[in-house]
N, C-alpha and C positions, 0 to 999 in steps of 0.2 A: 778732840778729834774723834774719839771713839763714838761719842754721842752723835756728832755730825755725820760720821760715816754710816752709823746705823740708820739715821734718818734717810740718807740718800739711798742706801742699799734697799731698804724696804720700799721706798717710793719708786725707785728706778725699776725694781722687779715688777711692780704693778704696772708701771708705764710701758715696759717692754712687752708684757703680756697683752696689754690693751692695743698697742701699736700693731702687734702681730695678727690680731684677729679683727680689728675694728673695720677695716675696709670691706672685708668679706661679710661681716655682720651687717654693715650698712646696705650692701648691695643684695646679698642673698637672704639675710635674716629679716631686715626691715623692708626689702623689696624696692629700693630706690635705684634708678639707673646710675651708671658710672658718671655720666655727664652731670646729673643732678647732684651727686655726692661731691664732684669736683667743684661745682659752683658754690655749694654750701660751704665747703672748707675754705674756698677763696674769700667768701663774704665773712666767714668767721675770722680769718686771718686779718682782714682789714679792720674788723672790730677790735682785734687784739692790739693793734697799733696804739690805741688810745689808753691802754690799761697800765703800762709800766710806770709812767711818770706820776700819776696820782697815787699809785700803790707805794712808790718810793717816798713820796711826801708823807704818806700815812705812817710809814716806818720811822721817819724822822720824828714825827709828832708823838706816836704812841709806843714806839719800840718795834723792832723787827720781829721778835718772837711771837707776841700776841697777834700781830697782823698776819704772820705766816700761818698761825694756827687757824685763824678765821678763814683764810684762803683754802686751806686743806679741807675744812668742813664743807665749804661751798663746792669745791671741785669733786669731793666724794659724792655729794648729792647729785650734781649735774651729770657726772659720769655714770652713776647708777641709773639715771633716767634713760640712758640709751637702751637699757635692757627692756624697757616697756614703752618706748616712744611709739605711738600708734598713729601719728599724723605728721605730715611734712612740716607744718608750723612748729610742732613740738621739737622735731629733729633739728630744725634751723635754730631755734632758741637755745637748745642744749649745746649745739656746736659752738655758737657764739659765746655762751657762758663758759664752756670748758676752755676755749681758746683764750678768752679774756683772763680767766683764772691762771692759765699756764704762763702767759706773758707777765702778769702781775707777780706770780710766784717767783719768776726768775729775778726780777728786780729786788724783791724783798729778801730772797735768799742770799743774793749778793751783799745786801746790807747786813744781814745776819753774820756773814763771814767777817765783816769789819768789826762788828760788835763782839765777836767771840774769839777771833784769832789774832795773836800779836803780829804787828806789822813786820817784824824781823823774820818771822817764819811763815808768813802768809803765802808766799808764792809756792814753795814746795808743798805746803799743806793743801793748797788748792789743786796742785798736780795730783796728789794722792786721792783727794776727794773725787776728782774727775775720773781717775782710773776706777775707783769704787763704783761710780755712777755707770760706767760702761760695763762693768761686770754684772751689775744688777740688770741693766737693759738686756744684756745677752742672755742671762738666766731666764728672764721673763719671756723673751722671744722664743727660747727653746720650749718653754711650757706652751706658748702660743702655737708653735708648730705641731705639738701633739694634739691640741684642740682642733686645728685645721685638718689634721689627718683623720680625726674621728668624724668630722663632718656633721655632727648632731647639733641641732638648734639649741638644745638645752645646754650643751657643752659651751657653745658660744656665749649664751646668756650668762652662764656661771663665770666664764672668763671675764666678761664685762664687769660683773659685780665684784670679782676678785680684784680687778684693777682699781675699782672705786674703793675697796677696802684698804688698799695700799696707802691711800691718803690718810685714812683714820689710824692705821697701825703706826704710821710714821710719827704721829703725835706723841706716842709713848716715849721714844728717845729724845724727841724735841724738848720735852719738859726738863730734861737734865742738862741741856746746853747752857752753860753760864754765859751771860752777856754783860757788857759794860758799855753804855752809850758814851762815846768820847765827848768830853766837854769842849766848848769853844765859844767865841764871842757871839756867834749867830745862833747858838743852840736854842735859847729861849724863844727867839723869834720863829725859828723853824718849827718848834713844838706848838706855837700858836697858829701856825699855818701861814705865816707871812712869807713873801717871796724870798727865796734864797739866792737869787741871782744867777742860777745855772743857765737860764734862757738868755741871759745877757753875756755869758762867758763864751765869746765867739771862738776862742782857741779850743776850748773843750768841745764845742759843737763841731768844729772842724775835725778833731780827732775822732769824735763819734762817727762822723760821716765816713772817714777812711776805714775805721774799724768795721762799719756796717758793710762796706764793699768787700773787704776780705772775708767777712763771715758768710758771703755767698758761696764759700767753699762747700757748705752743707747742701746747697741746691745742686751744685755740680755732682756731689757724691750720690745724692738720693734721687735726683730727677734727670740731670743731663746725661750722666754716664750710662744709666740703664737704658734710656731712650736711644742714645747713640749706639750702644752695643746691639740692641735689637733691630733698629731700623737702618743702620749704616755700616755694620760690620758683619763678618761671617763667624764671629765668636759664638760659641754655644750659649743659649739663653740661660742655662743653669749657672753661668759665670756671674750673673747679677748677684745672686746670693753669696757667692764666694767672695766677691769684691767687698761686700759689706762686712763679712766675717773677718777678712784680712784687715780691713780698716779698724774694726773694733779691737781685735787682738793687738795690733800695733800701738793703738792709743793706750791700752792698758799697760803695755810693756814699756812705753817710751815717755809717757806724759810727766812722770815724776822727775825723771832726769832732765827733760827739757825745761821744766819749771825752775830748776836750780840756776839756769843761765839768765834769768830775768828778775834779779833781786832788786834792782833800782831802775829809775826811769831811763837812764842812758842805755843800759843793757837790755831793758825791755823793748826799747825802740829798735835796737839792732836785731833782737829776736823776732820782732814783728816784721821787720824788713826782710829778714832771711825767709821767714815763713811765707810771706806774700810772694816772693820770687819763686819759691819752690812750688807754690800753687799755680803760678803762671807757667812754670815748666811742665806741670802736670797737664795743663790744658793743651799745650803744644804737643805733648806726647800723645794724648788721647786723639788728637786730630790725625796722627799718623796710623791709626788702627784701621782706617778705611782702605778698601781695595787690597787687603792682605789675605793670606790663607788663614783658615781657622786657628791653626797653631800660632802663627805669628801675631794675629790680632789678639789672641789670648795673652801672649807675653807682653805685648805693647800695653794692653789695658791694665794688666797687673802692675806693670812699671808705673803707669800713670797714677794708680791708686797708692803706690808706695810714695811717690813724690807728693801726692796730695796729703797723705797722712803725716809725712814729715813736716810739711807746711802747716798742717792743722795743729800739731802739738807745739811747734815753735811759735806760731803766730798767736795761739791762744794764751800761751804762757806770757807773752809780751802784753797781750790785751788786758789780762787781769791786772798786772802791775800798773799799766797806764791808766786804766779806769779808776783804780783806787788812789794812785799816787797823785793824779792831777786834780783830785776832788778834795775840798776841805772836810776834815773828819766830822764836824758837826752837821754837815749836810750831805752825807754819803748817800742817804736814801734818795734824795732828789737827783743827785748826779748819776747814781746807778739807774734810776728810772729813765733818765734821758739816754744813757748809754744803751740800755736794753730796748728803748724805743727805736733807736737806729737799727738794731738787729731785727726787730719785729717788722720794720718796713721792708727790709730786703727779704725776709722770710715770706712775707705776704706777696710781694711783687716779683721775687726772683724766679719762681717757676714760669710765670708768663714771659719774663724777659728771655730766659734761655730757650723756651720752646718757640718763641716768635722771632727772636733776634739772633740766636746763635745756631741752633741745629739746622734750620732751613738753609743756611749759607755754607754748611759743610766745614771744611778745614779753615777757610778764612774767618768764619764765625768764631771758631775756637781760638784762633790767633788774636782776634780782637778782644775776646774775653780775657785771654792771658795778658794782653797789653794793659787792660783795665786793672787787673790784680797787681801787675808790676808797678804801674804808676802810683797806685795807692800805697804800696809798700815803700817805694822810694820817697814819697812825699812825707811820710810820717816822722822819720828822725829829725829833719830840720824843723818841722812844726813843733815837735816835742821840746827841742832846744829853745825855740822862741818862747814857748809857753812857760818853760822853767825860768827863763831869763825875766820875763814879765812878772812872774810870781815872786821872784826873789828881789827884783828891783822895779816896783810899779811905776817909777818915774821915767823908765826907759821908753 
C-alpha cells in the first residue's frame, strides 16, 4: 500500500500541475485557438478509446508492472514534448500519444491492483488510493495556480516539464510494489496472446456499458455544471472553482468509508445503484438553479455537487468490486481493458453529448440526463445477480 500510494501521489501531483496549466499553455504559449485545442483534444480522446484493451492484454501476457513502467516512460516523453511543440502536426501527435498513454495506463494500473492487493482488502485499499490520488491532484493544481498567477512563459514550460517528470519519479516506488500474477486455467493462453473470451462475455459487456453511463458523472462535474452555471444561472463565476474544490475535498474525506460498503458483488451492486440514483438527483437539483437569485443559485449548485460527490464515491466503490469480481483472475488485464474502454468512450463522447443534447434544452435536458443515470443504476443489480448465477451454474 505504501509503495502504491507513493506511485499515485507522485504521479497525481504531476498530473494536477499539468491539468492546471495545460489549456492556457496550449492557447497562450503555443498560440492555438480554443476551437483548435478543443478539436485536438476530442480527436485525442477518440484515439484513446482504442488503447485500454490491448494494454490490458499486454498486462496479462507480460505482467502489469513492466507494462506500466513502459507506459510511464512513453507518457513522460510525450508530455515533455508539449514544452517544445512548434507545429500543429506535432501538437496533434503529442495529444493523441498522451491520451492513448493515459487510457492504457488506467487499464494496466487496475490490473496491477489485482496483482498486488489481496482480494479481501482490495475495496478499502482502493478507496484509500483514490483519496491519495485526489490529494495529489489537488496539490499539483495548487502549484499550477501559482504558475498561472505568474503568467511567465518560462514558468508554464517548467510546469509542463515537471508534469512529465512526475511519470519518471513514480517509477522509483513502482519498483518496490510486490506482484503475484494469479494462476488460472487460461493463464498460459492469455500470456501467449490467445483470446480470453472477454469480448464474448455478454454479461460483462453489459455491466461495462452501465458502468460507462454512470461514469459520465465526471463530464457533468467538469463540463456540464460549469457551462450551466455560467450560461444559465446568476451564480458568480468564481463558484466554478469552488465546486471542484468541494468535490475533491469530499472525495478525500468519504471515499475510504464508502469503499467499505462494497466488499462483495451483491453489496457492490447496491452501492452502484445508490450512487447512480444520487447522481440522477444531482442532475434534477442542478436544473433548479436557473431563474434564481445569485444566492439561491449558489446554494442549489452546491447542493447538486454534494449529491454528485456522494454518488461518485458510492458508485465508484461498487464499480471497482464489480469490475474485478466479475472477471476471471487469470485474465484481469483483458477484462480491465474492456472495462476502461467503456469509460474511455463516454469520456470522449460525453462532452459533445451534454453540450448538444442536455444544456440547449434547459431543465428538461437535465431531467432526461438524470433519468439515464437512474435507469443504468437500477438495471445493474439484477444484471449482476444474473451474471453471478450464470458463473456459478453455467448450465442455467
